[in-house]
C-alpha positions as CSV (number, residue, x, y, z in Angstrom):
1,M,116.5,3.1,71.8
2,T,112.8,3.9,71.5
3,E,111.9,5.9,68.5
4,I,109.7,9.0,68.9
5,D,106.5,8.9,66.9
6,P,106.1,12.3,65.2
7,S,102.4,11.6,64.4
8,P,99.9,13.6,66.3
9,P,98.1,12.0,69.3
10,P,94.6,10.6,69.1
11,A,91.6,12.8,69.3
12,E,90.6,11.3,72.6
13,A,93.8,12.6,74.1
14,T,93.5,15.9,72.6
15,E,90.0,16.4,74.1
16,E,91.3,15.4,77.6
17,K,94.2,17.7,77.7
18,T,94.2,21.4,76.9
19,A,98.0,21.9,76.6
20,E,99.6,22.5,73.2
21,V,102.0,20.0,71.8
22,F,105.2,21.2,70.0
23,D,107.6,19.3,67.9
24,I,110.8,19.1,69.9
25,T,112.9,19.1,66.8
26,T,112.0,22.6,66.2
27,K,112.5,25.7,68.3
28,R,110.5,26.0,71.3
29,P,108.1,28.8,71.7
30,T,109.3,31.9,73.5
31,A,107.9,32.6,77.0
32,P,106.3,35.9,77.5
33,A,108.4,38.5,79.3
34,P,107.7,38.7,83.1
35,G,105.7,41.7,84.1
36,P,102.2,43.0,85.4
37,V,99.2,41.5,83.5
38,A,95.6,42.5,83.5
39,A,92.8,40.4,84.6
40,P,91.8,37.7,82.2
41,E,88.8,38.3,79.8
42,E,85.9,36.4,80.9
43,E,84.4,35.7,77.3
44,P,85.5,32.5,75.5
45,D,86.9,32.6,72.0
46,E,85.3,30.7,69.0
47,D,86.8,27.4,70.2
48,G,85.4,27.8,73.7
49,E,88.7,28.6,75.3
50,V,89.2,31.4,77.8
51,L,91.6,34.0,76.4
52,R,94.9,34.6,78.0
53,P,95.7,37.6,80.3
54,R,96.4,40.8,78.6
55,P,99.5,42.7,79.5
56,V,99.1,46.0,81.6
57,D,101.7,47.7,79.5
58,P,100.7,47.2,75.9
59,P,103.4,47.8,73.3
60,D,101.2,50.0,71.2
61,L,100.3,52.3,74.1
62,A,100.7,55.9,72.9
63,S,103.1,58.3,74.8
64,P,101.9,61.6,76.0
65,G,104.1,63.4,73.3
66,I,105.1,66.0,75.8
67,T,108.7,67.0,76.3
68,V,109.7,69.3,79.1
69,C,112.8,71.4,78.3
70,K,114.7,73.3,80.8
71,R,117.1,75.8,79.4
72,K,120.4,76.4,81.4
73,P,121.1,80.1,82.1
74,I,123.4,81.9,79.8
75,L,124.9,83.8,82.5
76,P,125.7,82.6,86.1
77,G,122.9,83.1,88.7
78,W,125.0,85.6,90.7
79,L,125.4,87.7,87.7
80,T,121.8,88.0,86.7
81,S,120.5,88.4,90.3
82,K,120.9,91.7,92.0
83,P,121.2,90.2,95.5
84,G,123.6,87.7,94.2
85,F,125.7,90.2,92.2
86,V,125.8,92.5,95.3
87,S,126.8,89.7,97.6
88,T,129.6,88.5,95.3
89,V,130.9,92.0,94.8
90,Q,130.7,92.9,98.3
91,R,132.4,89.8,99.5
92,A,135.3,90.3,96.9
93,S,135.6,94.0,97.8
94,A,135.7,93.4,101.5
95,N,138.3,90.8,101.2
96,T,140.5,93.0,98.9
97,F,140.1,96.1,101.2
98,Y,140.9,93.9,104.3
99,A,144.0,92.4,102.6
100,T,145.1,95.8,101.6
101,V,144.9,97.2,105.1
102,Y,146.3,94.1,106.7
103,H,149.5,94.0,104.6
104,G,149.9,97.8,104.6
105,I,150.2,98.0,108.4
106,R,152.8,95.1,108.4
107,T,154.8,96.5,105.5
108,P,157.8,97.8,107.7
109,W,157.9,94.4,109.5
110,Y,158.0,92.6,106.1
111,A,160.9,94.9,105.0
112,F,163.0,94.1,108.1
113,Q,162.3,90.4,107.8
114,L,163.3,90.4,104.1
115,G,166.6,92.4,104.9
116,V,167.6,89.8,107.4
117,L,166.9,87.0,105.1
118,A,168.6,88.6,102.1
119,P,172.1,87.2,102.7
120,R,170.7,83.7,102.9
121,G,168.7,84.3,99.7
122,A,171.8,85.7,98.0
123,A,173.9,82.7,99.0
124,R,171.0,80.4,97.7
125,L,171.0,82.3,94.5
126,V,174.8,82.0,93.9
127,Q,174.6,78.3,94.8
128,Q,171.7,77.7,92.2
129,T,173.5,79.8,89.5
130,N,176.7,77.8,90.1
131,R,174.8,74.4,89.8
132,W,173.0,75.7,86.7
133,M,176.2,76.9,85.0
134,W,178.2,73.6,85.5
135,D,175.2,71.4,84.7
136,A,175.0,69.9,88.0
137,E,171.6,68.4,87.4
138,S,173.0,65.9,84.9
139,A,175.9,64.6,87.1
140,P,173.9,61.8,88.5
141,L,173.1,60.4,84.9
142,R,176.8,60.5,84.0
143,A,177.6,58.8,87.4
144,Y,175.1,56.1,86.6
145,E,176.5,55.3,83.2
146,V,180.1,55.2,84.6
147,L,178.8,52.7,87.3
148,H,177.2,50.5,84.7
149,E,180.2,50.9,82.2
150,N,178.0,52.2,79.4
151,T,180.7,54.0,77.5
152,G,178.7,55.2,74.6
153,E,176.0,56.8,76.8
154,Y,178.6,58.4,79.0
155,L,180.3,59.9,76.0
156,K,177.0,61.4,74.7
157,L,176.2,62.9,78.1
158,S,179.7,64.2,78.5
159,R,179.6,66.0,75.0
160,Q,176.1,67.3,76.0
161,R,177.4,68.7,79.3
162,D,180.4,70.4,77.5
163,R,178.1,72.2,75.2
164,R,175.8,73.3,77.9
165,V,178.7,74.5,80.2
166,R,180.3,76.5,77.3
167,L,177.1,78.4,76.6
168,R,176.0,78.9,80.3
169,V,179.5,80.2,81.3
170,L,179.4,82.6,78.5
171,I,175.8,83.9,79.5
172,T,176.9,84.2,83.2
173,T,180.2,86.1,82.2
174,V,178.3,88.5,79.9
175,A,175.6,89.1,82.5
176,A,178.2,89.8,85.3
177,V,180.2,92.2,83.1
178,F,177.1,94.1,81.7
179,G,175.5,94.0,85.2
180,A,178.5,95.6,86.8
181,G,178.8,98.2,84.0
182,F,175.0,99.0,84.3
183,A,175.4,99.5,88.1
184,L,178.4,101.8,87.6
185,V,176.5,103.9,85.1
186,M,173.4,104.0,87.4
187,Y,175.7,105.0,90.3
188,V,177.1,108.0,88.3
189,M,173.9,109.0,86.5
190,A,171.0,108.0,88.7
191,P,172.0,106.9,92.2
192,G,168.5,107.2,93.4
193,W,167.3,104.6,91.0
194,L,170.3,102.3,91.8
195,A,169.2,102.5,95.4
196,V,165.6,101.4,94.4
197,L,167.0,98.6,92.3
198,A,169.3,97.5,95.1
199,S,166.4,97.5,97.5
200,A,164.3,95.5,95.1
201,A,167.3,93.0,94.8
202,V,167.6,92.8,98.6
203,L,163.8,92.1,98.9
204,F,164.1,89.5,96.0
205,C,167.0,87.8,97.9
206,G,164.9,88.0,101.2
207,F,162.1,86.1,99.5
208,R,164.5,83.5,98.2
209,G,166.0,83.1,101.7
210,A,162.7,82.6,103.6
211,P,161.8,79.1,104.6
212,E,159.3,77.3,102.3
213,D,156.9,76.5,105.2
214,Q,157.2,79.9,106.8
215,P,156.7,82.6,104.1
216,V,157.3,86.2,105.1
217,I,154.1,87.5,103.7
218,G,151.2,85.1,104.5
219,P,147.5,85.4,103.4
220,A,145.4,88.1,105.0
221,V,142.0,86.3,104.5
222,L,142.2,82.7,105.5
223,K,140.2,80.2,103.3
224,T,136.9,79.2,105.0
225,E,136.6,75.8,106.6
226,V,133.1,75.4,104.9
227,Q,133.1,72.7,102.2
228,K,132.1,73.4,98.6
229,L,128.6,71.7,98.3
230,T,129.0,68.6,96.2
231,G,126.8,65.7,95.4
232,P,128.5,63.2,97.7
233,I,128.1,65.6,100.5
234,V,124.4,66.1,99.8
235,L,123.8,62.3,99.7
236,R,125.8,61.8,102.9
237,A,123.7,64.3,104.7
238,L,120.4,62.8,103.4
239,D,121.6,59.4,104.4
240,N,122.0,60.5,108.0
241,I,118.6,62.0,108.6
242,G,117.1,58.7,109.5
243,N,114.6,58.2,106.6
244,A,114.4,54.5,105.7
245,K,113.3,54.9,102.2
246,L,116.0,57.7,101.6
247,S,118.8,55.7,103.0
248,A,117.9,52.5,101.0
249,A,117.7,54.4,97.8
250,I,121.2,55.9,98.5
251,K,122.6,52.5,99.2
252,K,121.2,50.9,96.1
253,G,122.5,53.6,93.8
254,G,119.6,56.0,93.7
255,D,118.5,55.9,90.0
256,M,116.5,52.6,90.4
257,N,114.5,54.1,93.3
258,G,113.8,57.6,91.8
259,L,116.6,59.4,93.6
260,R,118.6,61.6,91.3
261,F,119.9,65.1,90.9
262,T,118.0,67.0,88.2
263,S,120.6,69.6,87.5
264,E,124.1,70.6,88.4
265,I,124.7,72.0,91.9
266,T,125.0,75.9,91.3
267,R,125.9,79.1,93.2
268,D,122.6,80.8,94.0
269,G,123.1,84.2,95.8
270,P,125.2,83.8,98.8
271,G,125.0,79.9,98.9
272,Y,124.5,76.8,96.8
273,R,121.5,75.2,95.3
274,A,121.0,71.5,94.7
275,D,117.8,70.2,92.9
276,L,117.0,66.5,93.2
277,D,114.1,64.0,92.9
278,L,113.4,62.1,96.0
279,P,112.7,58.4,96.2
280,W,109.2,57.4,95.5
281,G,107.0,58.1,98.5
282,V,109.4,60.6,100.1
283,T,108.4,64.3,100.1
284,P,110.4,67.6,100.9
285,E,108.4,67.7,104.1
286,D,110.1,64.7,105.3
287,I,113.4,66.4,104.9
288,M,112.3,69.8,106.4
289,E,111.2,67.9,109.6
290,E,114.9,66.8,110.0
291,R,116.5,70.0,109.2
292,K,118.9,69.7,112.3
293,A,120.1,66.3,111.4
294,L,120.4,67.5,107.7
295,A,122.6,70.4,108.9
296,S,124.8,68.0,110.9
297,G,125.4,66.0,107.9
298,L,126.3,69.0,105.8
299,R,128.5,70.4,108.5
300,R,126.7,73.7,108.5
301,K,124.8,75.7,111.1
302,V,121.0,75.2,111.0
303,G,120.6,78.7,109.8
304,C,122.4,77.9,106.6
305,V,120.3,74.9,105.6
306,W,116.9,75.4,104.0
307,P,115.2,72.4,102.3
308,A,112.0,73.4,100.4
309,P,109.7,71.9,97.9
310,D,109.7,73.3,94.2
311,P,106.1,74.7,93.6
312,E,106.7,74.4,89.8
313,E,107.4,70.8,89.9
314,H,105.9,67.6,91.3
315,E,105.6,66.7,95.0
316,G,108.8,64.7,95.1
317,R,111.1,67.6,93.9
318,L,113.4,68.9,96.6
319,V,115.3,72.2,96.4
320,L,118.1,72.3,98.9
321,W,119.7,75.7,99.4
322,V,122.8,75.8,101.6
323,G,124.0,79.3,102.6
324,D,127.5,80.4,103.2
325,K,126.4,82.0,106.5
326,P,123.4,81.7,108.7
327,M,120.5,83.8,107.6
328,N,120.5,85.9,110.7
329,E,124.2,86.7,110.1
330,T,123.9,87.7,106.5
331,T,123.8,91.4,105.8
332,K,120.3,92.3,104.5
333,P,119.6,94.7,101.7
334,A,118.0,98.0,102.6
335,W,114.3,98.2,102.3
336,P,113.6,99.6,98.7
337,L,111.0,102.1,100.1
338,L,113.1,103.5,102.9
339,K,114.4,106.7,101.0
340,S,111.9,107.0,98.1
341,G,108.8,105.7,96.4
342,Q,105.1,105.3,96.8
343,V,102.8,102.3,97.2
344,D,99.7,100.8,95.4
345,L,98.2,98.5,98.0
346,F,96.5,96.5,95.2
347,K,99.9,95.5,94.0
348,P,102.8,93.4,95.6
349,V,105.1,95.5,97.7
350,V,108.6,94.4,98.8
351,F,108.8,94.0,102.6
352,G,111.7,91.5,103.2
353,N,114.0,88.9,101.7
354,D,114.3,85.2,101.7
355,Q,117.3,83.0,102.5
356,R,119.0,83.9,99.2
357,M,118.6,87.5,99.8
358,R,115.9,87.8,97.0
359,D,113.2,90.4,97.4
360,V,109.9,89.0,98.9
361,S,106.6,90.9,98.2
362,V,103.2,90.8,99.9
363,T,99.8,92.2,98.6
364,L,97.9,93.5,101.6
365,M,94.6,94.2,99.8
366,F,91.8,91.6,100.0
367,A,93.4,89.8,102.9
368,S,93.3,89.9,106.7
369,V,96.7,89.4,108.4
370,V,97.8,87.6,111.4
371,V,101.3,88.0,113.0
372,G,102.3,85.9,115.9
373,S,105.5,85.1,118.0
374,I,106.9,85.2,121.4
375,P,108.0,88.5,122.9
376,R,111.2,90.3,121.5
377,M,111.3,88.5,118.1
378,G,110.2,91.5,115.9
379,K,106.5,91.1,115.7
380,T,105.8,94.7,116.3
381,F,108.5,95.9,113.9
382,L,106.8,93.7,111.3
383,M,103.4,95.1,112.1
384,R,104.7,98.7,111.8
385,L,106.3,97.8,108.5
386,F,103.0,96.8,107.1
387,L,101.5,100.2,108.5
388,L,104.3,102.0,106.8
389,I,103.6,100.3,103.5
390,A,99.9,101.4,104.0
391,A,101.0,105.0,104.8
392,L,102.9,105.3,101.6
393,D,99.7,104.7,99.5
394,P,98.2,108.2,99.7
395,R,94.6,107.0,99.4
396,S,94.7,104.8,102.4
397,E,93.2,105.4,105.7
398,I,95.1,104.1,108.8
399,Y,94.0,102.9,112.2
400,A,96.9,102.1,114.5
401,F,96.3,100.7,118.0
402,D,99.2,99.6,120.2
403,F,97.9,97.9,123.3
404,K,101.4,97.2,124.6
405,G,101.4,100.9,125.4
406,T,105.0,101.7,124.6
407,G,104.4,103.8,121.6
408,D,105.9,101.4,119.0
409,F,103.4,102.9,116.5
410,G,104.1,106.4,117.6
411,A,105.9,107.3,114.4
412,L,102.6,106.7,112.4
413,E,100.6,109.4,114.3
414,P,101.0,112.2,111.6
415,V,99.2,109.9,109.1
416,C,96.7,108.0,111.3
417,H,93.0,108.5,111.1
418,R,92.7,106.9,114.4
419,Y,95.6,106.2,116.9
420,R,95.9,104.9,120.4
421,A,98.6,103.5,122.7
422,G,97.6,101.9,126.0
423,D,95.4,99.3,127.6
424,E,93.5,101.4,130.1
425,D,89.6,101.5,130.0
426,E,89.6,104.8,128.2
427,D,92.0,103.5,125.7
428,I,89.9,100.5,125.0
429,L,86.8,102.7,124.8
430,Y,88.5,104.8,122.2
431,V,89.2,101.7,120.2
432,L,85.7,100.5,120.4
433,Q,84.3,103.9,119.2
434,S,86.7,103.8,116.4
435,L,85.5,100.2,115.6
436,R,82.0,101.3,115.6
437,E,82.9,103.9,113.0
438,L,84.5,101.2,111.0
439,R,81.5,98.8,111.2
440,E,79.3,101.6,110.0
441,E,81.7,102.3,107.1
442,L,81.6,98.7,106.3
443,R,77.9,98.7,106.0
444,R,78.0,101.9,103.8
445,R,80.5,100.3,101.4
446,A,78.4,97.2,101.2
447,K,75.5,99.4,100.1
448,V,77.7,101.4,97.6
449,I,79.0,98.2,96.0
450,K,75.5,96.8,95.7
451,S,74.3,100.0,94.0
452,L,77.0,100.1,91.3
453,P,76.4,98.6,87.9
454,R,77.9,95.2,87.0
455,S,79.9,96.8,84.3
456,R,81.8,99.0,86.8
457,C,81.9,96.5,89.6
458,P,81.8,93.0,88.1
459,Q,83.3,91.2,90.9
460,S,81.4,92.9,93.7
461,K,84.5,94.1,95.5
462,V,86.6,97.3,95.7
463,T,89.0,97.6,92.8
464,P,91.8,100.1,92.0
465,D,89.5,102.2,89.8
466,L,86.8,102.3,92.5
467,A,89.4,103.2,95.2
468,N,90.7,106.1,92.9
469,D,87.1,107.6,92.8
470,K,87.1,110.1,95.7
471,K,83.3,110.6,95.3
472,L,82.6,106.8,96.2
473,R,85.0,106.9,99.2
474,L,86.0,103.4,98.7
475,H,89.7,104.1,99.4
476,P,91.7,101.3,101.2
477,I,91.4,101.2,105.0
478,V,94.1,99.4,107.0
479,A,93.6,98.8,110.8
480,G,96.5,97.4,112.9
481,F,95.9,95.9,116.4
482,D,99.3,95.0,118.2
483,E,98.8,92.8,121.2
484,C,95.1,92.2,120.0
485,Q,94.5,89.8,123.0
486,V,94.2,92.9,125.3
487,P,91.1,94.3,123.8
488,F,89.5,90.9,123.1
489,E,89.9,89.9,126.8
490,H,88.5,93.1,128.2
491,E,85.7,92.5,130.6
492,K,83.4,95.2,129.5
493,Y,84.0,95.9,125.9
494,G,85.8,92.7,124.7
495,A,82.9,91.0,123.3
496,E,81.7,93.8,121.1
497,I,85.3,94.4,120.0
498,E,85.6,90.8,119.1
499,E,82.4,90.8,117.3
500,I,83.3,93.8,115.1
501,C,86.9,92.5,114.4
502,T,85.4,89.2,113.3
503,D,83.1,91.0,111.0
504,L,86.0,93.1,109.6
505,C,88.0,90.0,109.0
506,K,85.2,88.2,107.1
507,R,83.7,91.0,105.1
508,G,86.3,93.6,105.1
509,P,88.8,92.4,102.5
510,A,86.2,92.5,99.7
511,L,85.2,96.0,100.8
512,G,88.7,97.5,100.9
513,I,89.3,97.1,104.6
514,V,92.5,95.2,105.7
515,A,92.8,94.2,109.4
516,L,96.2,93.3,111.0
517,F,96.3,91.3,114.2
518,G,99.4,90.8,116.1
519,T,99.8,88.8,119.4
520,Q,102.7,87.3,121.5
521,R,100.3,84.8,122.8
522,P,98.7,82.8,120.0
523,D,95.7,80.9,121.4
524,A,92.0,80.7,121.0
525,K,91.4,83.7,123.4
526,S,93.9,86.2,121.7
527,L,93.0,84.9,118.2
528,P,89.3,84.1,118.2
529,T,88.3,81.4,115.7
530,G,86.4,83.8,113.5
531,I,89.6,85.7,113.1
532,S,92.2,82.9,112.7
533,A,90.1,80.9,110.4
534,N,89.5,83.8,108.0
535,A,93.0,85.4,108.0
536,V,94.6,84.9,104.5
537,L,98.1,86.2,105.2
538,R,99.9,84.6,108.2
539,F,103.4,85.4,109.6
540,C,104.8,83.2,112.3
541,L,108.0,84.3,114.0
542,K,109.5,82.1,116.7
543,V,107.0,80.3,118.9
544,M,107.4,77.7,121.6
545,G,105.2,74.9,120.6
546,Q,102.9,73.2,118.1
547,P,99.6,74.8,119.1
548,A,100.9,78.3,118.9
549,N,102.5,77.4,115.5
550,D,99.3,76.0,114.0
551,M,97.1,78.8,115.6
552,V,99.1,81.3,113.4
553,L,100.0,79.4,110.3
554,G,97.0,77.1,110.1
555,T,95.9,73.6,111.1
556,S,98.5,70.8,110.6
557,M,101.1,73.2,109.3
558,Y,103.5,71.9,112.2
559,K,103.0,68.3,111.0
560,A,103.6,69.4,107.5
561,G,107.1,70.6,108.4
562,Y,106.4,74.3,108.7
563,R,107.7,74.9,112.2
564,A,108.4,78.3,113.6
565,T,109.8,76.4,116.7
566,M,112.9,75.8,114.8
567,F,113.9,79.6,114.9
568,S,116.4,80.6,117.6
569,R,116.3,83.6,119.8
570,S,118.8,85.3,117.5
571,D,116.5,84.9,114.4
572,L,114.9,88.3,114.9
573,G,112.5,89.3,112.2
574,I,112.6,85.8,110.5
575,C,109.3,84.1,110.0
576,W,107.3,81.7,108.1
577,M,105.0,83.4,105.7
578,A,101.8,81.5,104.5
579,G,99.1,82.9,102.2
580,E,101.3,84.7,99.5
581,G,101.9,81.9,97.0
582,D,101.2,78.2,96.9
583,E,103.6,77.1,99.7
584,P,104.8,78.8,103.0
585,R,108.3,80.3,102.8
586,I,110.9,81.6,105.1
587,V,111.2,85.5,105.1
588,A,113.4,87.9,107.0
589,S,111.5,91.3,107.3
590,A,113.3,94.5,106.5
591,F,114.7,96.2,109.6
592,V,113.2,99.8,110.0
593,D,113.7,101.3,113.3
594,A,111.7,104.1,114.9
595,L,113.9,106.9,113.5
596,A,113.8,105.5,110.0
597,A,110.0,105.0,110.3
598,E,109.6,108.7,111.2
599,Q,111.4,109.7,108.0
600,V,109.2,107.4,106.0
601,V,106.1,108.9,107.7
602,L,107.2,112.5,106.9
603,R,107.6,111.6,103.3
604,A,104.0,109.8,103.5
605,R,102.5,112.9,105.1
606,K,103.8,115.2,102.4
607,V,102.3,112.9,99.6
608,R,99.0,112.7,101.5
609,E,98.8,116.4,101.9
610,E,99.1,116.8,98.1
611,Y,96.5,114.2,97.6
612,G,94.2,115.7,100.2
613,N,93.9,112.8,102.6
614,I,94.8,114.0,106.1
615,T,92.0,113.0,108.4
616,G,90.9,112.1,111.9
617,H,93.7,111.9,114.4
618,A,96.3,113.5,112.1
619,L,94.0,116.6,112.3
620,G,93.4,116.4,115.9
621,E,89.8,114.9,115.5
622,Q,88.4,112.3,118.0
623,P,85.8,109.8,117.8
624,A,82.5,110.2,119.5
625,D,83.2,110.6,123.3
626,G,81.5,108.9,126.2
627,E,80.1,105.5,126.8
628,A,77.8,103.6,124.5
629,S,74.5,105.6,123.9
630,Y,72.3,102.6,124.8
631,D,71.2,100.8,127.9
632,L,71.5,97.0,127.3
633,L,69.4,96.0,130.3
634,A,66.6,98.4,129.3
635,D,66.6,97.3,125.7
636,I,66.3,93.7,126.8
637,L,63.1,94.6,128.8
638,K,61.8,96.2,125.7
639,V,62.2,93.1,123.6
640,V,61.2,90.5,126.2
641,P,57.6,91.0,127.3
642,A,56.5,90.7,130.9
643,D,54.7,87.5,130.2
644,E,57.9,85.8,128.9
645,E,59.7,84.7,132.0
646,K,62.6,83.0,130.2
647,V,64.0,83.2,126.9
648,W,66.9,82.0,124.8
649,N,69.8,84.3,124.3
650,E,69.8,83.7,120.5
651,K,66.3,85.1,120.4
652,V,67.3,88.0,122.6
653,A,70.2,88.8,120.2
654,A,67.8,88.6,117.2
655,R,65.3,90.8,118.8
656,L,68.0,93.4,119.9
657,A,69.4,93.5,116.2
658,T,65.8,94.4,115.1
659,L,65.5,97.1,117.9
660,R,68.9,98.8,117.2
661,P,70.7,97.3,114.2
662,E,73.4,99.9,114.3
663,I,74.4,98.7,117.7
664,Y,73.3,95.1,118.1
665,G,73.7,94.0,114.4
666,G,75.7,90.8,114.2
667,W,75.3,89.8,117.9
668,K,75.0,86.2,118.8
669,A,73.8,84.2,121.8
670,E,77.4,84.1,123.2
671,T,77.6,88.0,122.9
672,V,74.6,88.4,124.9
673,T,75.9,86.3,127.7
674,T,79.3,87.9,127.6
675,N,77.8,91.4,127.8
676,L,75.4,90.6,130.6
677,R,78.1,89.0,132.8
678,P,79.5,92.4,134.1
679,H,76.0,93.3,135.2
680,G,75.7,90.1,137.4
681,V,73.2,88.2,135.0
682,S,74.3,84.7,134.3
683,A,73.0,82.4,131.5
684,Q,71.1,79.4,132.5
685,D,69.4,76.5,130.7
686,V,66.0,77.5,129.4
687,W,63.4,75.2,127.8
688,G,61.8,76.4,124.6
689,T,60.6,75.5,121.2
690,T,62.2,75.9,117.8
691,D,60.4,77.3,114.8
692,K,59.6,73.8,113.8
693,G,57.8,73.2,117.2
694,K,60.4,70.9,118.6
695,G,61.1,71.3,122.3
696,T,64.7,71.6,123.5
697,T,67.0,73.2,126.1
698,R,69.3,76.0,125.4
699,R,71.2,78.7,127.1
700,G,69.1,81.7,128.0
701,I,68.1,84.3,130.7
702,A,65.3,84.9,133.2
703,R,63.5,88.3,132.9
704,A,63.5,88.6,136.5
705,D,67.3,88.7,136.6
706,I,67.2,91.5,134.3
707,T,64.8,93.7,136.4
708,T,66.9,92.7,139.5
709,A,70.1,93.9,137.9
710,I,68.3,97.3,136.8
711,T,67.1,97.8,140.4
712,Q,70.4,97.2,141.9
713,R,72.2,99.4,139.5
714,D,69.7,102.3,140.0
715,G,70.1,101.9,143.8
716,K,73.7,102.3,143.6
717,R,73.5,105.4,141.6
718,V,71.0,107.0,144.0
719,A,73.4,106.0,146.9
720,D,76.4,107.6,145.1
């Protein structure tokens, strides 16, 4: 055998090879643990060798030092939540009352059945007493010992049986003698009580004689077939929604892929709540998109299953709430302001409930509102509810316009500064005149805010203190437009109405003016871009497609999982609410019918009379009558000189605004085009130069077309 030379290799070999040499008689060096490493350092060490890669996770890396503690509630959720407590008590009380009535009606039939079964029960009682008295239950043991010839064990069992029989025969004899004597005494002294006891004995025997699988008195309230929500059921449902990452995590055990329950499944109102972290890369929106498949896996109706993100946690936290009954079948709490109470529009006000029947509030000030849905889903009821909330603030001024013409806002007339129902030309003109008043009020308020010192108005907007100062007249103004597509599409007044409403939507919230727009046809015509893009609060009841959904809730909301298309026709008053809070949420608005609305308005009217705020329509006053006090064609001739044959519409709009700012202020090129169309004047391509001297073509008009339109109009008037 060749011996191993332990001496070091020659220097030449060391220079040629860079590997270290270890003595094999000693322990070999431990290989570094596998794991991610950082890029190797480029600078060599003192010996000229490149340093080894550094680990990405150094052992001395400091931890954040932050521990998040989540305390469990001392009392169960249903006991600390008013809706949960009410729901639990109502359910228990309803079941108790129903069971009482159910069994009370059937009591005579129960008595008859028990009387028929009493002889069989008495026979069973005698038979069981006889077996007990003679210790029949130990007979098989004694027979077993006799069969196996175990004399000693048999004698022990026999002696035990003799002792039991003597005691039990004595007890039975004494009970029979005293029972007979007691019955005889009762027969002589209290025959009525004896009859009661005999009846009780007959009923007892009847119960003993009933078949075990067919009891005489069955349950009045059958147990629901809905299963209690458990972890395996939740995982089973999540595994069946078709998400590859989710299914893989469930099959591999979950914890290795980030999937885990963060707390116990608990009762939360009329349902169950499960909190869990989803696998890495999976978001609650992925679950919300497959709500129907999730409901199928949970064996619940879609209206019971409500997955949602947790705004207080990371983006992978899912809150799964599963109700006992669909949301549209659950009894809603009454609106808190239905019978009493006032409102401060600068503070949140309860207007509905979520799936768990918890109160949901909305703050109307500093926001424009859009409400959209298909017909007959509760859009107008929700609009009226917001106006009722405004009516209960005695400082507010209300404009209510119902373009459907059915009088759904009629209950609000006694408190409205301006009110109209209808879609005729005179109705639209009334609204236009009212909006002109609002535009002037908007400008006045802007000047008042500008004139106030910074110490009183630091944020350059209306505050509660400013609204309370009657001298400044900066009280809240709330204007509601139901079926707003009607005035926007009006051939004659639509352009100006759209212009004013857009201005109100943009500048109004900061100046204390709130505009509410409701439509059953959410599209670009019924909700112009200037309005839909600036609305803060959005309420979307059932719609039929993605465009309408995103038109109301906002761009890409459908893709993010917030889909009002999932509501059924029976989900009246249920909507997605966006703008109040970080995430959209499901809300069922409180139901207040026309009669209840009238009672609320009567209360609001009384409070307003005490405050001194009954104005406009409520006093029988009307806005300025007649058509607009200006001639558009004549004004254009004034601002377009005779030597200017053609001019851009944007220049016309600017010149008109300079001529009559109270009328044309805010007009654009499109406004000029729209308002000239009824006069037969069409826009055309016009060559011109910009302020920088660059030539280009833009939409404009010919001055000759204006003079022709005036000639034709005047000729018709003379002929008439």
